[in-house]
C-alpha positions in Angstrom: 109.9 26.0 -17.6 111.8 26.1 -20.8 113.5 29.0 -22.5 110.4 30.4 -24.1 108.4 30.7 -20.8 111.4 32.1 -19.0 111.8 34.8 -21.6 108.0 35.5 -21.5 108.2 35.7 -17.7 111.1 38.2 -17.8 109.3 40.3 -20.4 106.1 40.5 -18.4 107.9 41.3 -15.2 106.9 38.0 -13.5 110.5 36.9 -13.3 113.6 38.9 -12.6 117.3 38.3 -13.4 119.4 39.8 -10.6 122.6 38.4 -12.2 123.5 36.6 -15.4 122.4 33.0 -15.4 120.0 33.3 -12.4 116.2 33.9 -12.6 113.9 34.4 -9.6 110.2 35.2 -9.1 110.0 39.0 -9.1 107.8 39.1 -6.0 110.6 37.3 -4.1 113.4 39.7 -5.1 113.1 41.8 -1.9 113.5 38.7 0.3 117.1 38.4 1.6 117.2 34.6 1.5 116.1 34.6 -2.1 118.7 37.1 -3.2 121.3 35.2 -1.1 120.4 31.9 -2.8 120.6 33.7 -6.2 124.0 35.0 -5.4 125.3 31.6 -4.5 124.0 30.2 -7.8 125.6 33.1 -9.7 129.0 32.6 -8.2 129.0 28.8 -7.8 130.9 26.7 -5.3 133.1 26.9 -3.3 131.5 30.0 -1.9 129.9 31.2 1.4 127.7 34.1 2.4 129.9 36.5 4.3 130.1 39.7 6.3 126.9 41.8 6.6 124.8 39.3 4.6 125.6 36.4 6.9 125.0 38.6 10.0 121.6 39.6 8.6 120.7 35.9 8.0 121.8 35.2 11.6 119.1 37.6 12.7 121.2 40.8 13.4 118.9 43.6 12.5 121.7 46.2 12.6 123.3 44.6 9.5 122.5 46.4 6.2 121.3 43.8 3.8 121.0 45.7 0.5 124.0 44.1 -1.1 124.8 40.4 -1.0 128.3 39.7 0.2 130.0 36.3 -0.5 133.5 35.0 0.0 135.4 32.7 -2.4 138.9 31.1 -2.0 141.9 33.1 -3.1 142.3 30.7 -6.0 139.0 31.9 -7.6 138.9 35.0 -9.7 135.3 36.1 -9.5 134.4 39.8 -10.0 131.8 41.8 -8.0 128.8 43.1 -9.9 125.9 45.4 -9.1 124.3 44.3 -5.8 126.8 41.4 -5.3 130.1 42.0 -3.5 132.6 39.2 -3.9 135.5 38.9 -1.4 138.5 36.7 -1.7 139.8 35.0 1.5 140.6 31.8 3.3 138.0 29.7 5.0 137.5 26.1 6.0 134.5 23.8 6.7 134.5 24.9 10.4 133.9 28.5 9.4 130.7 27.7 7.6 127.3 26.7 8.8 124.2 25.9 6.7 121.0 27.6 7.6 117.9 27.0 5.6 120.1 25.5 2.9 122.3 28.5 2.6 126.0 28.2 3.5 127.2 31.2 5.5 129.9 32.1 7.9 129.4 31.2 11.6 128.5 34.1 13.8 131.9 34.8 15.4 133.7 34.7 12.0 131.1 37.0 10.4 131.4 39.5 13.4 135.2 39.5 13.3 135.3 40.2 9.5 132.6 42.9 9.8 134.4 44.6 12.8 137.5 45.0 10.6 135.9 45.7 7.2 132.5 47.1 7.8 131.1 50.6 8.6 132.3 51.4 12.1 128.8 52.3 13.5 127.2 49.3 11.8 129.8 46.9 13.0 129.6 48.1 16.6 125.8 48.0 16.5 126.0 44.4 15.1 128.3 43.0 17.8 126.4 44.8 20.5 123.1 43.3 19.2 124.7 39.8 18.9 125.5 40.0 22.6 122.1 41.2 23.6 120.2 38.9 26.0 123.0 36.4 26.3 123.8 35.0 29.8 127.1 36.4 31.1 129.0 33.2 30.4 127.7 32.9 26.9 128.5 36.6 26.2 132.0 36.0 27.5 132.5 33.0 25.2 131.2 35.0 22.2 133.7 37.8 23.0 136.5 35.3 23.4 135.6 33.5 20.1 135.5 36.8 18.2 138.8 37.9 19.7 140.4 34.6 18.7 139.1 35.1 15.2 140.7 38.6 15.1 144.0 37.3 16.5 144.2 34.6 13.8 143.1 36.9 11.0 145.5 36.8 8.1 144.7 40.3 7.0 145.8 42.6 9.8 144.0 45.7 8.5 141.4 47.0 10.9 142.4 44.8 13.8 143.0 47.7 16.3 139.6 49.2 15.5 137.9 45.9 15.8 139.4 45.1 19.2 138.3 48.5 20.5 134.8 48.0 19.3 134.7 44.5 20.7 135.8 45.7 24.1 133.3 48.6 24.1 130.3 46.3 23.3 128.2 45.2 26.3 125.1 43.7 24.8 123.0 46.0 27.0 121.9 48.5 24.4 118.2 48.1 23.6 118.5 49.2 20.0 121.2 49.9 17.3 120.8 53.7 17.7 121.7 53.3 21.4 124.8 51.5 20.4 125.7 54.3 18.0 125.1 56.9 20.7 127.5 55.1 23.0 130.1 55.0 20.3 129.7 58.7 19.6 130.2 59.9 23.1 133.2 57.6 23.7 134.9 58.8 20.5 134.2 62.4 21.5 136.5 61.8 24.5 133.9 61.3 27.3 134.4 58.5 29.9 132.8 55.2 29.0 129.2 55.4 30.3 127.4 52.7 32.3 124.7 51.2 30.1 121.1 50.6 31.5 121.9 52.3 34.8 119.2 51.6 37.4 117.8 54.2 39.8 116.3 52.6 42.9 114.4 53.7 45.9 115.8 53.6 49.4 114.5 50.1 49.9 116.0 48.9 46.7 113.0 48.9 44.3 113.8 49.7 40.7 112.5 53.2 39.9 114.0 54.2 36.6 116.5 52.8 34.1 118.7 55.2 32.1 119.9 54.2 28.7 123.4 55.2 29.8 124.8 57.2 32.6 127.9 58.5 34.5 126.7 57.8 38.1 129.6 59.5 39.9 128.6 62.7 38.1 124.9 62.1 38.1 124.6 62.7 34.4 122.3 60.5 32.3 121.9 60.2 28.5 118.6 59.0 27.0 117.9 58.1 23.4 114.4 59.0 22.2 113.2 57.0 19.2 110.6 59.1 17.5 107.5 56.9 18.0 108.4 56.0 21.6 109.2 59.6 22.5 106.0 61.0 21.1 103.9 58.5 23.2 106.0 59.2 26.3 106.8 62.9 26.1 104.9 64.0 29.2 106.1 61.0 31.2 109.7 61.6 30.2 109.5 65.3 31.1 108.0 64.4 34.5 110.7 61.8 35.1 113.5 64.3 34.2 112.1 66.8 36.7 112.0 64.1 39.4 115.5 63.1 38.7 116.6 66.8 38.6 115.3 67.0 42.2 117.6 64.1 43.0 120.5 66.0 41.5 120.6 64.3 38.1 121.2 66.0 34.8 119.3 64.2 32.0 120.3 64.9 28.4 118.1 63.5 25.6 119.3 62.6 22.1 117.2 62.0 19.0 117.8 60.4 15.6 119.0 63.8 14.2 121.8 63.8 16.8 123.2 60.6 15.4 123.7 62.3 12.1 125.0 65.6 13.6 126.0 65.2 17.2 127.3 68.7 17.7 124.3 69.9 19.7 124.3 66.8 21.9 128.1 66.9 22.6 128.0 70.6 23.4 125.2 69.9 25.9 127.1 67.0 27.4 130.3 69.0 27.8 128.3 71.7 29.6 126.9 69.0 32.0 130.4 67.7 32.7 131.7 71.2 33.2 128.9 71.9 35.7 129.9 68.8 37.5 133.6 69.6 37.3 134.3 66.6 35.2 137.3 66.7 32.9 136.9 65.4 29.4 140.0 64.2 27.5 
């Protein structure tokens, strides 16, 4: 384009400069692949997209993609800057895969790093989502590969937490909030709930599916996303009444309960108390 046209484009807002030395079309700045490509150019090789950014590019919706995370070898001294987080670490060719021309960490490496370094809820939601829909053997292999990555990790910080989150993940949560809800109740000391618990008729037909449940105590926990709950309110109330007639206690959680779970946990403790369940 030439220096003059680039400067004109920046002045008119047609172009944007996210980091020094890199210019992109302003209309593309909200696109993750564009920002990722710009970050790679700003840092220069050898470099790979890492952590939450690589997870988002692998299609993990639970990954927060506002900042771009990259990793460079220990030998490079590159500073982070606004919107661009630079990590130093070791990686080899086998750790990196190229998708749409962008070098990024393979899924198991990205998950292992995020489980150790990322926000706990975000990390658990990400690994749960990565497992979703996988056949049992593939899910088992992914778990094994992530565990091996954790075992071989040079930086031992966060390993204990990462292994706990990995063991708790099932891949059965239907949304990241359901994963977060599962983590909340377990960390509060309740027994690990069974995800996607089916209620069947006498002849074995599927009647209902609870988001998570403690079948031995007949306690169920349901997450109501706002839009879905508004459309299904009457149906859900009718279902809760039918399940109450079968001896079930159904507790419902909403988005506000993920921010402040005190109401939810109090109601859940009351349900366990009525069923003579002991909470650690």
